[in-house]
Backbone of each chain as ProteinMPNN parsed JSONL, in Angstrom:
{"seq_chain_A": "XXXXXXXXXXXXXXXXXXXXXXXXXXXXXXXXXXXXXXXXXXXXXXXXXXXXXXXXXXXXXXXXXXXXXXXXXXXXXXXXXXXXXXXXXXXXXXXXXXXX", "coords_chain_A": {"N_chain_A": [[112.661, 63.284, 98.694], [111.177, 62.385, 100.984], [113.202, 62.906, 103.193], [113.538, 65.252, 103.031], [110.775, 66.399, 104.103], [110.923, 65.245, 106.416], [112.724, 66.992, 107.53], [111.406, 69.061, 107.361], [109.936, 69.063, 109.267], [110.6, 68.87, 111.657], [111.114, 71.189, 112.75], [110.327, 73.181, 115.482], [109.453, 75.889, 114.784], [108.806, 76.209, 112.159], [106.651, 74.3, 111.988], [104.988, 75.721, 113.203], [104.578, 77.828, 111.671], [102.781, 76.356, 109.56], [100.955, 75.565, 110.772], [99.711, 78.222, 111.315], [99.642, 78.624, 108.506], [97.554, 76.791, 107.862], [95.606, 78.007, 109.013], [94.644, 80.008, 107.831], [95.029, 79.932, 104.361], [97.67, 80.914, 101.965], [99.004, 83.421, 102.43], [101.054, 86.491, 102.313], [104.667, 87.214, 103.194], [105.165, 88.979, 104.814], [102.397, 88.84, 106.497], [102.86, 86.638, 107.755], [105.139, 86.433, 109.037], [104.161, 88.505, 110.56], [101.932, 87.197, 112.065], [103.819, 85.676, 113.653], [105.62, 86.956, 114.971], [103.654, 88.255, 116.626], [101.633, 87.123, 117.864], [102.811, 84.487, 118.078], [105.097, 85.084, 119.574], [107.339, 85.314, 118.594], [110.694, 85.84, 117.981], [111.712, 86.655, 115.304], [114.03, 87.546, 112.592], [113.058, 88.48, 109.171], [114.338, 87.922, 107.419], [115.309, 85.29, 108.354], [112.644, 84.095, 108.343], [112.068, 83.643, 105.853], [113.666, 81.455, 105.354], [112.58, 79.542, 106.48], [110.902, 79.155, 105.274], [111.847, 78.406, 102.787], [112.697, 75.989, 103.685], [110.481, 74.119, 103.853], [109.05, 74.83, 101.662], [110.993, 73.214, 99.709], [109.835, 71.037, 100.953], [107.856, 70.623, 99.852], [105.618, 71.409, 101.236], [104.657, 73.963, 101.178], [103.644, 76.292, 98.956], [104.469, 78.894, 96.773], [102.79, 81.168, 95.332], [102.316, 83.799, 92.562], [100.811, 86.743, 92.499], [100.017, 88.919, 90.408], [101.318, 91.925, 91.441], [101.959, 90.323, 94.027], [102.987, 88.551, 96.221], [102.288, 85.225, 97.134], [101.804, 82.915, 100.016], [100.968, 79.333, 100.295], [99.709, 76.19, 101.885], [100.344, 73.217, 101.491], [99.406, 69.983, 102.49], [99.311, 67.594, 101.077], [102.239, 66.389, 101.216], [102.156, 65.229, 103.524], [101.136, 62.209, 103.228], [103.085, 60.777, 102.805], [103.815, 59.992, 105.309], [101.861, 58.138, 106.61], [101.603, 56.781, 104.445], [103.656, 54.993, 104.438], [103.826, 54.149, 107.454], [101.186, 52.565, 108.274], [98.25, 54.27, 109.913], [95.65, 52.6, 112.11], [91.964, 52.04, 111.069], [89.88, 53.773, 112.925], [86.926, 53.706, 112.713], [86.891, 51.242, 112.026], [86.7, 48.884, 114.589], [89.247, 46.905, 116.222], [89.06, 42.966, 116.231], [89.754, 42.179, 118.353], [88.255, 43.682, 120.445], [85.643, 42.861, 122.94]], "CA_chain_A": [[111.551, 63.804, 99.559], [111.11, 61.889, 102.532], [114.189, 63.391, 104.193], [112.981, 66.854, 102.975], [109.385, 66.035, 104.806], [111.193, 65.008, 108.018], [113.51, 67.381, 108.36], [110.957, 70.359, 107.416], [108.867, 69.15, 110.091], [111.448, 68.801, 112.995], [111.873, 72.304, 113.584], [109.05, 73.763, 116.119], [109.191, 77.227, 114.117], [108.561, 75.726, 111.005], [105.504, 73.867, 112.636], [103.965, 77.0, 113.847], [104.337, 78.246, 110.317], [102.04, 75.443, 108.844], [99.559, 75.988, 111.692], [99.267, 79.441, 110.943], [98.835, 78.612, 107.108], [96.131, 75.697, 108.207], [94.407, 78.711, 109.996], [94.397, 80.744, 106.509], [96.191, 79.405, 103.159], [97.502, 82.422, 101.042], [99.505, 84.294, 102.923], [101.888, 87.057, 102.005], [105.336, 87.262, 103.754], [104.758, 90.048, 105.739], [101.96, 88.086, 107.38], [103.315, 85.229, 108.399], [105.908, 87.403, 109.977], [103.362, 89.326, 111.775], [101.605, 86.191, 113.002], [104.706, 84.759, 114.632], [105.89, 87.91, 116.513], [102.587, 88.969, 117.268], [100.735, 85.79, 118.129], [103.587, 83.646, 119.19], [106.211, 86.048, 120.657], [108.897, 84.588, 117.828], [111.459, 87.236, 117.475], [112.388, 86.118, 114.013], [113.974, 88.443, 111.178], [112.107, 88.429, 108.05], [115.192, 86.694, 106.722], [114.727, 83.698, 109.041], [111.489, 83.401, 107.993], [112.419, 83.242, 104.642], [114.597, 80.467, 105.401], [112.36, 78.182, 106.848], [109.639, 79.267, 104.486], [112.151, 77.717, 101.839], [112.958, 74.419, 103.545], [108.789, 73.885, 103.776], [108.665, 74.804, 99.855], [111.045, 72.227, 99.458], [109.55, 69.705, 101.419], [106.493, 70.492, 99.146], [104.693, 71.471, 102.171], [104.53, 75.17, 101.165], [103.803, 76.698, 97.537], [104.29, 80.11, 96.588], [102.037, 81.903, 93.852], [102.78, 85.145, 92.371], [99.494, 86.999, 92.023], [100.061, 90.131, 90.011], [102.519, 92.079, 92.297], [102.119, 90.159, 95.009], [102.99, 86.731, 96.159], [101.503, 84.438, 98.431], [102.516, 81.346, 100.217], [99.96, 78.367, 100.834], [99.5, 75.373, 102.323], [99.889, 71.825, 100.769], [99.501, 69.006, 103.117], [99.663, 66.36, 100.609], [103.36, 65.252, 101.375], [101.886, 64.326, 104.779], [100.236, 61.261, 103.144], [103.725, 59.978, 102.51], [104.076, 59.26, 106.582], [101.032, 57.37, 106.96], [101.711, 55.455, 103.598], [104.958, 54.126, 105.104], [103.514, 53.652, 108.85], [99.657, 53.147, 108.353], [96.868, 54.406, 110.811], [94.431, 51.614, 112.272], [91.24, 53.06, 110.929], [89.344, 53.834, 114.266], [85.729, 53.33, 112.684], [86.914, 49.641, 112.681], [86.971, 48.246, 115.863], [89.949, 45.052, 116.128], [88.641, 41.65, 116.594], [89.992, 41.765, 120.029], [87.601, 44.289, 121.711], [84.63, 41.605, 122.961]], "C_chain_A": [[111.51, 63.889, 100.971], [111.475, 62.685, 103.528], [113.843, 64.373, 104.14], [112.106, 67.163, 104.237], [110.096, 65.822, 106.449], [111.845, 65.806, 108.436], [112.869, 69.034, 108.476], [110.15, 70.244, 108.718], [109.501, 69.105, 111.31], [111.632, 70.007, 113.297], [110.216, 73.135, 114.548], [108.722, 74.962, 115.186], [108.443, 76.84, 112.745], [106.895, 75.063, 111.249], [104.374, 74.904, 112.765], [103.423, 77.54, 112.399], [102.975, 77.406, 109.398], [100.909, 75.623, 109.549], [98.855, 77.042, 111.078], [98.788, 79.765, 109.602], [97.537, 77.669, 107.018], [95.209, 77.038, 108.721], [93.815, 79.38, 108.449], [95.305, 80.275, 105.714], [96.176, 80.394, 102.273], [97.957, 83.259, 101.795], [101.002, 85.275, 102.522], [102.928, 86.881, 103.346], [105.237, 87.555, 105.161], [103.451, 89.509, 106.795], [102.032, 87.205, 108.415], [104.487, 85.617, 109.464], [105.33, 87.988, 111.274], [102.721, 88.304, 112.932], [102.447, 85.291, 113.808], [105.455, 85.634, 115.401], [104.761, 88.34, 116.861], [101.989, 88.231, 118.165], [101.552, 85.037, 118.618], [104.793, 84.006, 119.947], [107.313, 85.644, 119.366], [109.401, 85.811, 117.593], [112.27, 86.791, 116.416], [112.58, 87.244, 113.139], [113.478, 87.601, 110.163], [112.895, 87.843, 107.099], [115.179, 85.664, 107.211], [113.607, 83.404, 108.494], [111.437, 82.993, 106.769], [112.847, 81.685, 104.246], [114.075, 79.155, 105.543], [110.813, 78.222, 105.834], [110.308, 78.226, 103.305], [112.239, 76.212, 101.74], [111.211, 73.851, 103.688], [109.045, 73.958, 102.276], [109.266, 73.697, 99.611], [110.54, 70.511, 99.567], [108.026, 69.496, 100.591], [105.328, 70.818, 99.863], [103.778, 72.899, 101.997], [104.729, 75.768, 99.792], [103.775, 78.025, 97.484], [103.639, 80.003, 94.986], [102.378, 83.163, 93.761], [101.14, 85.47, 91.509], [99.805, 88.654, 91.483], [101.636, 90.803, 90.999], [102.872, 91.995, 93.732], [102.296, 88.589, 95.275], [102.829, 86.189, 97.629], [101.871, 82.858, 99.083], [101.014, 80.37, 100.61], [100.279, 77.117, 101.082], [99.302, 74.204, 101.802], [100.198, 70.595, 102.114], [99.549, 67.309, 102.414], [100.789, 65.582, 100.863], [103.385, 64.754, 102.454], [101.6, 63.023, 104.35], [101.555, 60.276, 103.354], [104.315, 59.063, 104.109], [103.161, 58.141, 106.839], [100.915, 56.214, 105.691], [102.914, 54.565, 104.074], [104.738, 53.348, 106.635], [102.156, 53.703, 108.821], [99.329, 53.006, 109.545], [96.048, 53.412, 110.822], [93.376, 52.658, 111.976], [90.324, 53.313, 112.489], [87.898, 53.837, 114.225], [85.497, 52.232, 112.677], [87.641, 48.958, 113.02], [88.046, 46.868, 115.625], [89.277, 44.317, 116.888], [88.778, 41.762, 118.107], [89.268, 42.603, 121.25], [85.999, 43.136, 121.427], [82.762, 42.415, 123.028]], "O_chain_A": [[111.672, 64.782, 101.803], [110.779, 63.138, 104.436], [113.668, 64.859, 105.258], [112.447, 67.895, 105.167], [109.616, 66.325, 107.465], [111.934, 65.827, 109.663], [113.324, 69.949, 109.162], [109.711, 71.273, 109.231], [108.722, 69.373, 112.225], [112.407, 70.147, 114.243], [109.216, 73.515, 113.939], [107.554, 74.976, 114.799], [107.377, 77.398, 112.487], [106.006, 75.517, 110.529], [103.181, 74.831, 112.471], [102.248, 77.657, 112.051], [102.303, 78.064, 108.605], [99.855, 75.842, 108.951], [97.778, 76.972, 110.487], [97.973, 80.639, 109.309], [96.645, 77.834, 106.186], [93.991, 76.866, 108.755], [92.659, 79.203, 108.066], [96.44, 80.13, 106.17], [95.145, 80.837, 101.768], [97.144, 84.171, 101.947], [102.049, 84.631, 102.461], [102.445, 86.519, 104.418], [105.222, 86.884, 106.193], [103.593, 89.832, 107.975], [101.49, 87.07, 109.512], [104.62, 85.085, 110.566], [105.715, 88.004, 112.443], [102.837, 88.395, 114.154], [102.019, 84.364, 114.496], [105.96, 85.229, 116.448], [104.955, 89.13, 117.785], [101.806, 88.686, 119.294], [101.257, 84.688, 119.761], [105.354, 83.31, 120.792], [108.439, 85.963, 119.747], [108.765, 86.743, 117.099], [113.464, 86.554, 116.599], [111.614, 87.945, 112.838], [113.437, 86.37, 110.174], [112.43, 87.313, 106.09], [114.993, 84.769, 106.386], [113.54, 82.249, 108.075], [110.78, 81.986, 106.505], [112.532, 80.983, 103.285], [114.525, 78.083, 105.138], [109.912, 77.384, 105.812], [109.595, 77.331, 102.853], [112.085, 75.43, 100.803], [111.199, 72.645, 103.441], [109.267, 72.874, 101.736], [108.489, 72.817, 99.24], [110.667, 69.473, 98.918], [107.279, 68.522, 100.675], [104.2, 70.634, 99.405], [102.638, 73.062, 102.433], [105.885, 75.806, 99.371], [102.94, 78.508, 98.248], [103.817, 79.275, 94.009], [102.751, 83.749, 94.777], [100.557, 84.929, 90.569], [99.784, 89.538, 92.339], [102.708, 90.213, 91.137], [103.522, 92.744, 94.462], [101.813, 87.662, 94.625], [103.126, 86.582, 98.757], [102.162, 81.865, 98.417], [100.088, 80.904, 101.221], [101.278, 76.75, 100.462], [98.13, 73.921, 101.555], [101.339, 70.499, 102.565], [99.741, 66.236, 102.986], [100.709, 64.355, 100.828], [104.263, 63.945, 102.754], [101.844, 62.301, 105.317], [101.4, 59.188, 103.909], [104.936, 58.001, 104.165], [103.677, 57.128, 107.31], [100.365, 55.117, 105.792], [102.853, 53.341, 103.96], [105.273, 52.288, 106.96], [101.654, 54.736, 109.264], [99.722, 52.113, 110.296], [95.557, 53.095, 109.738], [93.502, 53.827, 112.341], [90.516, 52.264, 113.104], [87.318, 53.938, 115.306], [84.424, 51.772, 113.066], [88.661, 48.45, 112.554], [87.684, 45.918, 114.931], [88.866, 44.661, 117.997], [87.906, 41.426, 118.908], [89.442, 42.457, 122.46], [85.467, 42.764, 120.381], [81.772, 41.683, 123.052]]}, "seq_chain_B": "XXXXXXXXXXXXXXXXXXXXXXXXXXXXXXXXXXXXXXXXXXXXXXXXXXXXXXXXXXXXXXXXXXXXXXXXXXXXXXXXXXXXXXXXXXXXXXXXXXXXXXXXXXXXXXXXXXXXXXXXXXXXXXXXXX", "coords_chain_B": {"N_chain_B": [[110.014, 118.635, 119.256], [107.837, 117.246, 116.353], [105.609, 115.133, 114.72], [105.045, 116.011, 111.668], [104.326, 115.86, 109.038], [104.095, 113.139, 106.534], [104.672, 110.932, 104.112], [103.589, 109.104, 101.053], [104.844, 107.503, 98.031], [103.289, 107.993, 95.037], [101.736, 106.741, 92.306], [100.18, 108.26, 90.223], [99.202, 111.302, 91.142], [96.52, 112.359, 90.566], [94.614, 110.436, 90.537], [95.477, 109.252, 93.255], [94.46, 111.698, 94.819], [91.642, 110.851, 94.426], [91.471, 108.447, 95.533], [92.128, 108.24, 97.726], [90.66, 110.33, 99.138], [87.823, 110.191, 98.331], [87.536, 107.177, 98.517], [89.007, 106.49, 100.871], [88.214, 108.739, 102.55], [89.627, 110.808, 103.847], [90.573, 114.067, 104.079], [91.399, 116.695, 101.537], [94.062, 119.109, 102.184], [96.118, 120.351, 101.428], [96.843, 122.008, 98.233], [99.084, 122.523, 96.112], [100.456, 123.909, 93.202], [103.584, 122.49, 91.814], [106.054, 122.946, 89.805], [105.915, 121.531, 86.603], [103.99, 119.668, 86.469], [103.273, 118.663, 89.031], [102.258, 118.183, 92.427], [101.821, 119.771, 95.428], [100.391, 117.731, 97.281], [98.446, 117.264, 99.761], [96.769, 115.415, 102.402], [94.621, 115.286, 105.388], [92.678, 113.656, 108.187], [89.497, 113.508, 108.789], [88.908, 113.59, 111.27], [90.856, 114.588, 112.477], [91.371, 117.353, 111.657], [93.568, 119.007, 112.031], [95.769, 117.161, 112.793], [98.319, 115.248, 111.529], [99.748, 115.554, 108.609], [99.383, 113.755, 105.265], [101.251, 113.485, 102.854], [100.815, 113.165, 99.165], [103.036, 111.796, 97.353], [104.676, 112.332, 94.138], [105.465, 109.475, 92.435], [108.206, 109.319, 90.697], [110.774, 109.052, 90.827], [113.778, 107.32, 89.794], [114.184, 105.041, 92.055], [112.146, 104.406, 92.824], [110.377, 102.54, 91.991], [111.859, 100.152, 92.241], [112.131, 99.674, 94.949], [109.054, 100.038, 95.626], [108.229, 97.834, 94.907], [109.848, 95.673, 95.417], [108.986, 95.888, 98.199], [106.067, 95.265, 97.841], [105.521, 92.685, 96.891], [106.009, 91.0, 98.706], [104.189, 91.524, 100.655], [104.343, 93.902, 102.409], [103.376, 96.521, 104.361], [103.191, 99.886, 103.639], [102.725, 102.327, 104.959], [100.784, 103.044, 108.012], [97.26, 103.254, 108.904], [95.105, 104.205, 112.042], [91.982, 102.638, 112.661], [88.477, 102.41, 114.164], [87.529, 99.918, 113.746], [88.703, 97.296, 112.54], [87.457, 95.116, 110.529], [85.067, 95.908, 110.139], [85.633, 98.406, 108.68], [87.409, 96.823, 106.634], [85.197, 95.467, 105.492], [83.374, 97.531, 104.694], [85.547, 98.581, 102.98], [85.977, 96.995, 101.141], [83.485, 96.415, 99.751], [83.777, 98.684, 98.098], [85.507, 97.994, 95.828], [87.932, 97.47, 96.933], [91.289, 96.072, 97.228], [92.378, 93.646, 99.33], [95.541, 92.449, 100.705], [95.987, 91.297, 102.735], [93.772, 89.918, 104.645], [91.371, 90.782, 107.756], [93.078, 90.091, 110.967], [93.739, 88.645, 113.992], [96.352, 89.655, 115.499], [97.708, 88.921, 118.406], [97.429, 91.202, 120.822], [96.388, 93.385, 118.829], [94.265, 94.061, 116.049], [94.686, 93.553, 112.205], [94.784, 94.368, 108.922], [95.474, 94.377, 105.32], [95.691, 96.763, 102.619], [95.616, 97.572, 98.645], [96.762, 100.285, 97.862], [95.95, 101.036, 95.091], [97.679, 102.703, 93.906], [100.152, 102.033, 94.023], [101.038, 101.238, 96.654], [101.142, 99.326, 99.656], [98.338, 99.596, 102.507], [98.061, 99.271, 105.41], [95.834, 98.739, 107.929], [94.897, 99.477, 111.503], [93.417, 98.326, 114.793], [93.707, 99.018, 117.549], [94.102, 98.17, 121.134], [91.536, 98.865, 123.631]], "CA_chain_B": [[110.003, 117.574, 117.844], [106.152, 116.833, 116.111], [105.8, 114.64, 113.369], [103.863, 117.041, 111.256], [103.909, 115.263, 108.117], [104.667, 111.886, 106.183], [104.436, 111.094, 102.272], [103.301, 107.805, 100.297], [104.907, 107.849, 96.649], [102.026, 107.745, 94.694], [101.374, 106.541, 90.361], [99.588, 109.121, 89.397], [98.783, 112.032, 91.966], [94.525, 112.722, 90.493], [93.926, 109.144, 90.895], [95.708, 109.094, 94.358], [93.808, 112.263, 95.379], [90.59, 110.5, 94.723], [91.643, 107.049, 96.155], [92.539, 108.967, 99.351], [89.729, 111.188, 99.832], [86.58, 109.718, 98.263], [87.585, 105.936, 98.792], [89.245, 106.218, 102.236], [87.733, 109.597, 103.267], [90.817, 112.05, 104.26], [90.074, 115.597, 103.267], [92.162, 117.46, 101.086], [94.626, 119.772, 103.168], [97.253, 121.443, 100.673], [97.245, 121.58, 96.734], [100.004, 123.419, 95.531], [101.256, 123.475, 91.949], [104.83, 122.523, 92.099], [107.244, 122.482, 88.531], [105.345, 121.601, 85.365], [102.852, 118.506, 86.481], [103.645, 118.026, 89.919], [101.416, 119.387, 92.893], [102.249, 119.506, 96.669], [98.974, 117.392, 97.819], [98.134, 116.546, 101.095], [95.384, 114.768, 103.444], [94.171, 114.625, 106.807], [91.882, 112.762, 108.615], [88.44, 114.784, 109.111], [88.669, 113.314, 112.597], [91.808, 115.137, 113.143], [92.06, 118.025, 110.594], [95.005, 119.387, 112.34], [96.707, 115.728, 112.881], [99.414, 114.565, 110.898], [99.034, 115.386, 106.793], [99.949, 112.405, 104.46], [101.812, 114.08, 101.513], [101.17, 111.812, 98.06], [104.301, 112.546, 96.5], [104.907, 111.656, 92.705], [106.59, 108.425, 92.31], [108.59, 109.911, 89.334], [112.5, 109.074, 91.017], [113.779, 106.098, 89.829], [114.44, 104.431, 92.83], [110.829, 104.012, 93.935], [110.071, 101.191, 91.49], [111.986, 98.78, 92.73], [112.317, 100.045, 95.95], [107.849, 99.666, 96.3], [107.887, 96.274, 93.814], [109.975, 94.325, 96.585], [107.924, 95.548, 99.533], [104.788, 94.98, 97.67], [105.898, 91.546, 96.551], [106.509, 90.724, 100.175], [102.996, 92.112, 101.314], [104.649, 94.983, 103.713], [102.458, 97.794, 103.962], [104.585, 101.508, 103.879], [101.801, 103.242, 105.963], [99.649, 102.175, 109.111], [96.287, 104.111, 109.51], [94.686, 103.831, 113.145], [91.134, 102.817, 112.624], [87.847, 102.02, 115.157], [86.924, 98.77, 113.5], [89.138, 96.754, 110.963], [86.509, 94.045, 110.056], [83.9, 96.997, 109.592], [86.611, 99.188, 107.434], [87.388, 96.13, 105.661], [83.869, 95.186, 104.945], [83.7, 98.682, 103.769], [86.526, 99.21, 101.257], [85.914, 95.893, 100.07], [82.22, 96.936, 99.013], [83.976, 99.967, 97.223], [86.254, 97.304, 95.311], [89.52, 97.672, 97.464], [91.592, 94.325, 96.998], [93.243, 93.415, 100.479], [96.353, 91.18, 100.586], [95.604, 90.262, 104.111], [91.552, 89.955, 105.182], [91.611, 91.024, 109.082], [93.626, 88.844, 111.371], [93.849, 89.135, 115.627], [97.399, 89.46, 115.778], [97.886, 89.424, 119.786], [96.658, 92.524, 120.838], [96.01, 94.337, 117.474], [93.884, 93.39, 114.833], [95.395, 94.371, 111.249], [94.591, 94.079, 107.83], [96.504, 95.304, 104.685], [95.019, 96.817, 101.334], [96.178, 97.917, 98.027], [95.568, 101.676, 97.61], [95.658, 101.369, 93.403], [98.471, 103.872, 93.217], [100.917, 101.589, 93.857], [101.371, 100.715, 97.362], [99.942, 98.589, 100.39], [98.556, 100.172, 103.288], [97.775, 98.181, 106.642], [94.992, 99.357, 109.068], [94.785, 98.36, 112.336], [93.026, 98.452, 115.719], [94.706, 99.227, 118.616], [92.914, 97.658, 122.047], [91.168, 100.093, 124.262]], "C_chain_B": [[108.279, 116.794, 117.825], [106.165, 115.813, 114.477], [104.317, 115.252, 112.848], [103.138, 116.443, 109.724], [104.78, 113.836, 107.291], [103.981, 112.006, 104.774], [104.181, 109.466, 101.939], [103.616, 108.147, 98.752], [103.633, 107.268, 96.225], [102.071, 107.765, 93.04], [101.199, 107.937, 90.185], [98.51, 110.287, 90.552], [96.986, 112.34, 92.029], [94.195, 111.42, 91.208], [94.172, 109.002, 92.74], [94.623, 109.991, 95.33], [92.359, 111.408, 95.495], [90.603, 109.17, 95.698], [91.434, 107.587, 97.928], [91.522, 109.722, 100.125], [88.375, 110.517, 99.409], [86.3, 107.92, 98.513], [87.363, 105.628, 100.702], [88.49, 107.32, 103.288], [88.39, 110.316, 104.016], [89.763, 112.665, 103.318], [91.551, 116.086, 102.884], [93.277, 118.59, 102.16], [95.425, 121.011, 102.173], [96.679, 120.876, 99.073], [97.892, 122.685, 95.967], [100.807, 123.222, 94.264], [102.85, 123.298, 92.229], [105.373, 121.776, 90.456], [105.874, 122.489, 87.44], [103.945, 120.858, 85.646], [102.815, 118.321, 87.907], [102.682, 118.823, 91.074], [101.803, 118.605, 94.873], [100.848, 118.892, 97.159], [99.187, 116.883, 99.201], [96.883, 116.389, 101.606], [95.484, 114.907, 104.556], [93.064, 113.875, 106.476], [90.842, 114.035, 109.047], [88.418, 114.426, 110.419], [89.84, 114.181, 113.372], [92.445, 116.367, 111.934], [93.292, 118.844, 111.246], [96.238, 118.689, 112.712], [97.744, 116.224, 111.723], [98.735, 114.594, 109.576], [100.073, 114.575, 106.218], [100.125, 113.446, 103.22], [101.641, 112.798, 100.171], [101.818, 112.756, 97.126], [104.534, 111.639, 95.318], [105.983, 110.734, 92.797], [107.646, 108.233, 91.299], [110.287, 109.416, 89.663], [112.336, 107.646, 90.558], [113.894, 104.94, 90.761], [113.363, 104.011, 93.465], [110.441, 102.739, 93.354], [110.46, 100.589, 92.072], [112.033, 98.787, 94.162], [110.16, 98.956, 96.675], [107.564, 97.989, 95.708], [108.679, 95.493, 95.183], [109.288, 94.267, 97.618], [106.675, 95.431, 99.131], [105.036, 93.647, 97.509], [105.779, 90.564, 97.835], [105.334, 90.746, 101.115], [103.39, 93.348, 102.32], [104.151, 96.22, 102.968], [103.695, 99.069, 104.254], [104.321, 102.926, 104.085], [101.449, 102.402, 106.718], [98.629, 103.586, 109.236], [95.821, 103.271, 110.635], [92.758, 103.846, 112.739], [90.099, 102.205, 113.525], [87.849, 100.337, 115.036], [87.743, 98.118, 112.759], [88.399, 96.218, 110.214], [85.494, 95.221, 109.294], [84.455, 97.901, 108.532], [86.88, 98.107, 106.647], [86.559, 95.694, 104.646], [83.182, 96.638, 104.082], [84.027, 98.808, 102.611], [86.275, 98.334, 100.63], [84.665, 95.995, 99.335], [82.357, 97.691, 98.064], [84.991, 99.449, 96.247], [87.62, 97.234, 95.787], [89.973, 96.139, 97.66], [92.536, 94.512, 98.669], [93.999, 92.013, 100.179], [96.52, 90.657, 101.856], [94.129, 90.466, 104.737], [92.757, 90.478, 107.01], [92.275, 89.546, 110.094], [93.741, 89.522, 113.046], [95.528, 88.919, 115.264], [98.211, 89.935, 117.36], [96.88, 89.978, 119.992], [95.738, 93.252, 119.914], [95.076, 93.022, 117.08], [94.135, 94.377, 113.365], [95.014, 93.749, 109.954], [95.498, 94.83, 106.81], [95.764, 95.494, 103.26], [95.988, 97.354, 100.078], [95.617, 99.354, 97.493], [95.46, 102.562, 96.118], [96.628, 102.679, 93.081], [99.89, 103.518, 93.765], [101.886, 100.896, 95.374], [100.894, 100.085, 98.6], [100.034, 99.362, 101.602], [98.049, 98.985, 104.361], [96.998, 99.353, 107.471], [95.292, 98.473, 110.456], [94.086, 98.916, 113.416], [93.485, 98.139, 116.926], [93.474, 99.084, 120.257], [92.607, 98.888, 123.054], [92.033, 100.479, 125.556]], "O_chain_B": [[107.695, 116.142, 118.691], [106.761, 116.034, 113.423], [103.156, 115.14, 113.24], [101.965, 116.508, 109.358], [105.973, 113.621, 107.506], [103.116, 112.789, 104.379], [104.675, 108.651, 102.718], [102.868, 108.925, 98.159], [103.014, 106.36, 96.78], [102.442, 108.808, 92.501], [102.154, 108.692, 90.004], [97.305, 110.095, 90.715], [96.31, 112.496, 93.045], [93.604, 111.36, 92.286], [93.224, 108.7, 93.465], [94.025, 109.489, 96.282], [91.91, 111.276, 96.633], [89.723, 108.992, 96.541], [90.739, 107.257, 98.889], [91.449, 109.799, 101.352], [87.704, 110.255, 100.407], [85.179, 107.43, 98.657], [86.523, 105.107, 101.434], [88.2, 107.053, 104.454], [87.809, 110.613, 105.06], [88.882, 112.355, 102.515], [92.568, 115.971, 103.567], [92.718, 118.639, 103.256], [95.292, 122.233, 102.242], [96.246, 119.759, 98.792], [97.315, 123.565, 95.328], [101.754, 122.435, 94.255], [103.322, 124.146, 92.986], [105.203, 120.628, 90.045], [104.983, 123.337, 87.496], [102.898, 121.301, 85.172], [101.961, 117.45, 88.072], [102.315, 119.966, 90.8], [101.949, 117.458, 95.296], [100.064, 119.785, 97.481], [100.1, 116.141, 99.562], [95.959, 117.143, 101.302], [96.604, 114.646, 104.993], [92.563, 113.514, 105.411], [91.167, 115.142, 109.477], [87.636, 115.199, 110.974], [89.81, 114.428, 114.577], [93.577, 116.355, 111.451], [93.985, 119.346, 110.361], [97.35, 119.178, 112.909], [97.86, 117.339, 111.215], [97.678, 114.039, 109.274], [101.272, 114.597, 106.495], [99.194, 114.096, 102.743], [102.237, 111.722, 100.219], [101.529, 113.774, 96.498], [104.587, 110.414, 95.423], [107.136, 111.006, 93.131], [108.003, 107.088, 91.019], [111.041, 109.429, 88.691], [111.359, 106.916, 90.722], [113.703, 103.825, 90.274], [113.424, 103.348, 94.5], [110.163, 101.822, 94.127], [109.642, 100.074, 92.833], [111.957, 97.655, 94.64], [109.936, 98.03, 97.455], [106.742, 97.196, 96.167], [108.002, 94.755, 95.899], [108.895, 93.22, 98.134], [105.888, 95.477, 100.076], [104.483, 93.185, 98.507], [105.433, 89.388, 97.724], [105.361, 90.143, 102.187], [102.476, 93.687, 103.072], [104.285, 96.725, 101.853], [104.737, 99.044, 104.908], [104.876, 103.992, 103.816], [101.59, 101.197, 106.508], [99.041, 104.7, 109.563], [95.917, 102.044, 110.605], [92.224, 104.939, 112.551], [90.605, 101.174, 113.967], [88.105, 99.594, 115.984], [87.389, 98.528, 111.653], [88.434, 96.637, 109.057], [85.278, 95.301, 108.084], [83.772, 98.143, 107.537], [86.497, 98.417, 105.519], [86.807, 95.532, 103.451], [82.604, 96.6, 102.996], [83.404, 99.027, 101.572], [86.25, 98.526, 99.414], [84.746, 95.633, 98.162], [81.526, 97.727, 97.156], [85.536, 100.375, 95.646], [88.484, 96.917, 94.97], [89.275, 95.228, 98.104], [93.227, 95.494, 98.941], [93.561, 90.963, 99.709], [97.163, 89.626, 102.051], [93.75, 91.496, 105.295], [93.955, 90.51, 107.292], [91.994, 88.357, 109.94], [93.814, 90.735, 113.241], [95.823, 87.864, 114.702], [98.992, 90.873, 117.525], [95.736, 89.677, 119.651], [94.596, 93.634, 120.17], [95.021, 91.836, 117.406], [93.885, 95.581, 113.32], [94.929, 92.521, 109.945], [96.209, 95.758, 107.198], [95.26, 94.5, 102.737], [97.152, 97.593, 100.402], [94.544, 99.597, 96.94], [95.175, 103.73, 95.851], [96.39, 103.503, 92.198], [100.727, 104.397, 93.97], [102.963, 100.301, 95.324], [99.718, 100.447, 98.657], [101.103, 99.82, 102.005], [97.692, 97.876, 103.963], [97.375, 100.512, 107.64], [95.717, 97.323, 110.566], [93.959, 100.132, 113.274], [93.636, 96.973, 117.289], [92.411, 99.683, 120.419], [93.431, 99.79, 123.21], [91.794, 101.518, 126.171]]}, "name": "protein", "num_of_chains": 2, "seq": "XXXXXXXXXXXXXXXXXXXXXXXXXXXXXXXXXXXXXXXXXXXXXXXXXXXXXXXXXXXXXXXXXXXXXXXXXXXXXXXXXXXXXXXXXXXXXXXXXXXXXXXXXXXXXXXXXXXXXXXXXXXXXXXXXXXXXXXXXXXXXXXXXXXXXXXXXXXXXXXXXXXXXXXXXXXXXXXXXXXXXXXXXXXXXXXXXXXXXXXXXXXXXXXXXXXXXXXXXXXXXXXXXXXXXX"}
C-alpha cells in the first residue's frame, strides 16, 4: 500500500489531479480532463487520464462512485496519514523547549 | 457550406419537446410526422430563429444505447450550447429540477457546466469570454 502511495504521488500530473479534486470532490472523467487541459494546459488523452486515475485509485487516494448512469471520482486523503505516521511532524503549536 | 442542422438522440420525443422548449427555452421550428410514430422535430434558439436547428431524433437504433451509456458514464456531453452567464443559467435550471453532473467551473478562459437533458444525454453550457 505504501509503495503504491509513493508511486502515485511521484508524478506531477497525478498531483495536479489531486489538486483539482481537492478543489471539488466528485468529478466525472470529462470534468477532470477539462480541468487538466483548459486550466493546466496539459495535453493528455482521455485514456492517459484514466490510467493516472487508476494509479491514484490503487493507492486509495481516489475512489470512484457510480450514481445512476454517471461515474464520479472522489478524493480520499486518508492514505496520506501513512506519511506522517512513518515520519512524524512536530506540532508547531507546542514550541520546542530549545526556544528561550 | 453551412451548419444548418445538428441532432441529438432522445428517448422520448414528446418528453424531449417539453424539456427543450419549456425548460431550456428553445422554440419549435418543425414538427412533421415521419412513419408510424416518429416526428421530424426541430427546435431553434429564440435568440436566433433562423439559426442552426437542433433535431430531436428518436433513439431507436440499437447502437444508440451503448454509445450514449458509455459517454454519460464518463460525463461526456453530446452537445454544447452558448449562454450569456453559466452561473445564472445553472441557478435557473437547478431551480427547475435539472440535474447537473458538473457544476459551473472556470476552465481557463471559459466557464462550463454539464447537465442531464432527461432524454438520455448530457449537455454542456458554456460562456465564452467577451
